[in-house]
C-alpha positions in Angstrom: 60.2 30.5 17.4 61.4 33.8 18.8 60.8 37.2 17.1 64.6 37.6 16.5 65.0 34.1 15.0 64.5 35.2 11.3 67.3 37.8 11.6 70.0 35.7 13.2 71.3 34.3 9.9 73.2 37.5 9.3 75.7 36.4 12.0 76.8 33.4 9.8 77.7 35.8 7.0 79.5 38.1 9.4 81.6 35.4 10.9 82.2 33.5 7.6 83.1 36.5 5.5 84.2 39.1 8.0 86.3 36.5 9.8 88.7 36.3 6.9 89.8 39.8 7.8 89.0 39.8 11.5 89.7 36.3 12.8 88.6 37.2 16.3 85.0 36.9 15.0 85.6 33.2 15.1 85.4 33.3 18.9 81.7 33.9 18.5 81.4 30.2 17.8 82.5 29.5 21.4 79.6 31.6 22.6 77.3 29.6 20.4 78.7 26.3 21.7 78.5 27.4 25.4 74.9 28.6 25.0 73.6 25.4 23.3 75.4 23.2 25.8 73.8 25.1 28.7 70.3 24.9 27.2 70.3 21.3 25.8 70.0 19.3 29.1 66.8 21.2 29.8 65.2 21.7 26.4 67.0 19.4 24.0 67.4 21.0 20.5 65.5 24.2 21.4 68.6 26.2 20.5 68.4 24.8 17.0 64.9 26.1 16.4 65.2 29.5 18.1 68.7 30.8 18.5 71.0 29.0 16.0 72.3 31.5 13.4 72.8 28.7 10.8 69.3 27.4 11.4 68.0 30.9 10.8 70.2 31.3 7.7 68.9 27.9 6.4 65.2 28.6 7.0 64.9 32.2 5.9 67.7 32.6 3.3 68.1 29.2 1.7 64.4 28.6 2.1 63.8 31.1 -0.7 65.8 29.2 -3.3 65.6 25.6 -2.3 64.3 22.7 -4.4 62.3 21.6 -1.3 63.0 17.8 -1.7 62.6 15.3 1.1 65.6 15.0 3.4 67.1 11.5 2.9 66.6 9.2 5.9 70.3 8.3 5.8 71.1 11.9 6.8 69.3 11.4 10.1 71.0 8.1 10.9 73.8 7.6 13.4 75.8 6.0 10.5 76.3 9.6 9.2 75.9 11.7 12.4 78.7 10.0 14.3 81.4 10.1 11.6 80.5 13.7 10.9 80.8 14.5 14.6 84.1 12.7 14.9 85.5 14.4 11.8 84.5 17.9 12.8 85.6 17.6 16.4 88.8 15.9 15.3 89.6 18.6 12.8 88.9 21.3 15.4 91.1 19.8 18.2 93.9 18.9 15.8 94.1 22.5 14.4 93.8 24.0 17.9 96.7 21.8 19.1 99.0 22.4 16.1 98.3 26.1 15.4 100.4 28.8 16.9 99.0 29.9 20.2 98.0 33.3 18.9 94.6 34.9 19.3 94.1 35.5 15.6 95.4 32.0 14.6 93.0 30.3 17.0 90.1 32.5 15.9 90.8 31.6 12.3 90.4 27.9 13.1 86.8 28.6 14.1 86.3 30.9 11.1 87.4 28.1 8.7 85.0 25.6 10.5 82.2 28.1 10.0 83.0 28.6 6.4 83.2 24.9 5.6 80.0 24.0 7.4 78.2 27.0 5.9 79.2 25.8 2.4 77.9 22.3 3.1 74.7 23.8 4.5 74.2 25.9 1.4 74.9 23.0 -1.0 72.4 20.7 0.7 70.1 23.5 1.6 69.6 24.5 -2.1 69.7 21.0 -3.7 67.5 19.3 -1.1 65.9 21.3 1.7 66.9 24.2 4.0 67.4 22.1 7.1 69.3 19.2 5.5 72.5 20.2 7.3 70.6 20.2 10.6 69.7 16.5 10.2 73.4 15.6 10.8 74.8 18.7 12.4 77.4 17.7 15.1 76.0 20.3 17.5 72.5 19.0 16.9 73.8 15.5 17.6 75.3 16.7 20.9 72.0 18.3 21.9 70.2 15.1 21.1 72.4 13.2 23.5 72.2 15.8 26.3 68.5 16.6 26.1 66.8 13.4 25.0 63.2 13.4 26.0 63.2 17.0 27.3 60.7 19.6 26.4 58.7 17.4 24.0 55.6 18.3 22.1 52.3 17.0 23.5 49.7 16.0 21.1 45.9 15.9 21.9 44.6 13.5 19.3 41.0 14.3 20.2 41.4 17.8 18.9 43.3 16.9 15.7 41.4 17.1 12.4 44.3 15.7 10.3 44.6 18.9 8.2 48.3 18.3 7.8 49.2 22.0 8.4 51.6 21.1 11.2 53.6 18.7 8.9 53.8 21.4 6.2 55.3 24.0 8.5 57.8 21.7 10.2 61.3 22.7 9.0 62.7 19.3 9.8 60.0 17.5 7.7 58.7 15.5 10.7 55.3 13.9 11.0 54.4 16.1 13.9 51.8 14.0 15.6 54.4 11.2 15.9 57.4 13.2 17.2 56.8 13.0 20.9 60.2 11.3 21.3 61.8 12.3 18.1 65.2 13.8 18.7 65.1 15.7 15.4 62.4 18.1 16.8 64.1 21.5 17.1 61.4 22.9 19.4 60.7 25.9 17.1 57.0 25.8 17.9 55.9 26.5 14.4 53.5 23.6 14.3 52.0 24.8 17.6 51.4 28.2 16.2 50.0 26.9 12.9 47.6 24.3 14.4 44.0 25.6 13.9 42.6 23.4 16.7 45.3 24.0 19.3 46.0 20.2 19.4 49.7 20.8 20.1 51.7 22.3 23.0 54.9 21.9 24.9 
């Protein structure tokens, strides 16, 4: 996790709320899309755990008021991820095709997408766990496909004392010593920092 990660959540509020009056703020999402697509082939979901504004918002804002339940396994399945991906991308392209080709109108399409996904993230983030949305996020799904097997965590079993600290700090609720090839790992590195025996590394 980067030092700036905890503060990036403010961007979600700026785009979601400010974008209603200044639609051009919606274009910030294009920067986000371009950045994660550029990083994913080399580091998988590293963007999710370090630079994603919504991920930061989920962890450090919703994390203070969540019920902290287990994320349902169904939320991680392709049976949910693919329909959500198709629905979100379909909505975006349909609106971009049908909307008047004005800068503000196009920007508002992205603002609406940000508002809708933020409301979903808040709903699940409070009622279940902060990173519930991230389990089936369309952009997370794309990064899974592009960066499968990249920048994985290496686990030294000989050093592990089974203290369970790594599992407790994982925002995605993964069993850390089994995630070598788990696409849901967001490469935040919190387990590595928390491990008292330095049994984990990238």
